[in-house]
N, C-alpha and C positions, 0 to 999 in steps of 0.2 A: 770330618768337617768339609764343607764345600762353601765357597764365596765367604770365608771366615765366618760361617754360621755353625753353630754346634747342634748335634742332634742326640736325644735320648730315646732308646727304644724301650718301650713298656710292654712286657708280654704278661698278660693277666692269666692266672690259672687257679680256679677255686678247687678245693679238694672234693666238694660234692658235685655229683653229676647224676641226675635221675635216669635219663634215657640210656646212658652208657657209663656206668659206674667206673670211677677211677681212670677215665679216658685220657687225662692229660699225661700220664705216665704209663699207659698201655704200651706194650712193645709193638712197634710199627717197622717192619723190616729191619730188624736188628737194633734198634734204638727206641727210647721213650718218645711218644708223640711230641712232647713239648720240646725235645732236643732239636727236631728239624727247624723249628722256628728260631731257637736259640742260635743255631750254627747259620741260619740265613742272614740273622741280624750281625753276628760276629764277622761273617764274611763280607759285609757290606764296606764299600770304599768310604762312606760318609758318616756311618753311625759312629758316634764317640762313646757312648755307654749303653751297654745291653743289661737290663735288669728285668727280674721277674717279680711281680707282686702276687703273693699267695697266703692262704691262711693253713696250709697244709704242710707238716713236717716233711713227709716222703718227698712231695714236690720241691720243697727247699733243697733237700739233699740231691736229688736228681739234677735240679737246675745248676747248682754250684758245681757239681761234677762236670757238667757240660760246658762250664765256662762262664755263665751268667752271674751277675751280682745280685744278691739277695739281701739287701741292707736292713730288712725289717720282716716281721711277720704280720700280715695284714690284720687289722682289727676285726672283730667279729661283726660289727654293725655294717661294714661294707663288704662282707663275704657271703651274704645270703643270696638266693637265686633271684631275688628282685632288686639286689643292689644295682644302682645306676652306674654305667661305665664312666660318666663324668665324675662321679664322687671317687671312684678308683684312681682315676688319673690326677684329680686335683690332690688327693692325699700323696700321691708319689711325688708330684712336683713341689708340695709344700714341704715334704720331708727333706727332699735334697736342698732346698733353698734354706730352710729354717736350721735343720740339723748339720749339714754338710757344707752349706754357704756355696752351693753349686746352682747355677742357673743355665739352662739349655734353651737355645734359640727356637728349637723346633721339637715337637713330640711326634714319634712314630710309634703308632699303636699296632702291635702284631698279635693278633689272636692265635694261640697254639693249635687251633683246629683247622689250620690252613697249611698243612705240611708241604704241598706242592709249589708254595710261593717261594722264590729263590732269592739269593742275594743280588743277582742281576736284576731281577724285577724290582726289588726294593730300590735299588740305585736308578733305575729307569724312572721310577715314580717321583723320586727326589729330583732328579734333573728335569723331569716334565714340569714339576712344580715351579722351578725357576724359569723354565722356558715361557710359562704362562704368566710369570710374576704374580703367582697366586698366593693366597695365605693359607690355603688347604687343599688337599687332593684326597679324594677317596676312591678306592678300586671298585670297579663294576665289570660285569660280563654281560654278554647278550643273553636275553631270556631263551631257555631251551624250547619253550613253546609259546605261541602267540597268547598274550593275556586276553584277547578277544575270545578265546575258547575256554575261558574259565567262567565259573558262575557259582551261585549258592544253591544248594540242594536243601529241601525241607526233610523232615524227620522220616517221612514215608519214601523218600527217594525219587519222587515224581519229577520227571525230566521235561514236563510239558512247558515249563516256564525257565528251564535251565538257561537257554539261550534264546535271544530273539531270532526271528526269521532272517534278518540281514546278517547276524552273526553266523548262523548255520551255513550261509552260502559263501562265506568269505574263504579264499584259498590263502594258505600260509604264504605263498611267494607274492601275494598282492599286498601284504601288510607291511608297514614301516618296521624297522628293527626297533626293538625295545630292550631296555637294560635293567639290571637288578643289582643291589649291593652284593658283593661277594664275600664280604667280612675279612678280606686278606690284608689290605694295607689301609691305614688312615694316617695322614700326616697333617699337622697343624702348627702354625705359628703359636708359640707358647703364650705370648701376650694376648693374642686374639682369643684364645682358649680361656684364659682367665677372664677377660672382658666378657664373653658371651656364655661361659659356663658350659660349652659344648664344642666338640671338634667338627660338628656339621654346621659350619658357619652360615649366618644369613646372607653373605655375598662374597664374591672373589674366591670361590670354591669351585674346583673343576673335577670331572670324572676322569679316572685313569683306567683304561680299558685293559682287561686280561682276557686270555682265552678261557673257555669253559673248562678245559681239563685242569689247568692250574687253579681253578677257582673252586675246586672241591672243598667243601667245608663240613668238617666231621661233627655229626650230632647223633647219629645212630650207628648201630652195628653195620648196616648196609653201607653207609658213608665210609666206615672204617675199611671194610672189605675192598671197597672201590678204590680208595686212596693206596692200598696195598698193592693192587694190580697195576695201577698207573705208575706208581713208584717204580716198579719192577721193569716196565717197558720204556720208560723215559730215557 
């Protein structure tokens, strides 16, 4: 709790993963991937409840052992690979309010695929939200490469129209910094989320910048190996 406001951390973890099967409970430097996010949440000074929403029995067991609350098994209709994040969050918020009569002022959405995101980073993001008097904060990091050097390639891979003449001549140091969502931290006022049905609000939402190292988001085996190395040297 901070400023008399309560926070629930929601950690989503489906059992199915096409690119990296079973990734949420794969061993990452001595502990399951999801445990890194659970511990980061439990170590926060401000988060009042740390819970995992999942459809998978193995993830439930691992999450509870790591100290997270798992009050339900997620329904199948919001556990597919096309399920919307907003539906998963709403299901959780409704469960706590309807079944347990618990209401939290803010939602902190922590994807388990961001193991380098720390408790301190979460707390800084929450403090930043209050400094900005914002209703929502979303973490970002600077783009690794200028977006001006990106383009669409045809089937035959012909590059004649890949970039314009102007783009080809651009130097990286002459371009403005650009940012991307890194998927590590989403914080939103619960009432605003319910009103708009999304954590990415229409207004009064601010970017919280993280460095590129802590922004590793595990989707593939290469991402996983990268996280292993970075965690060892941090």
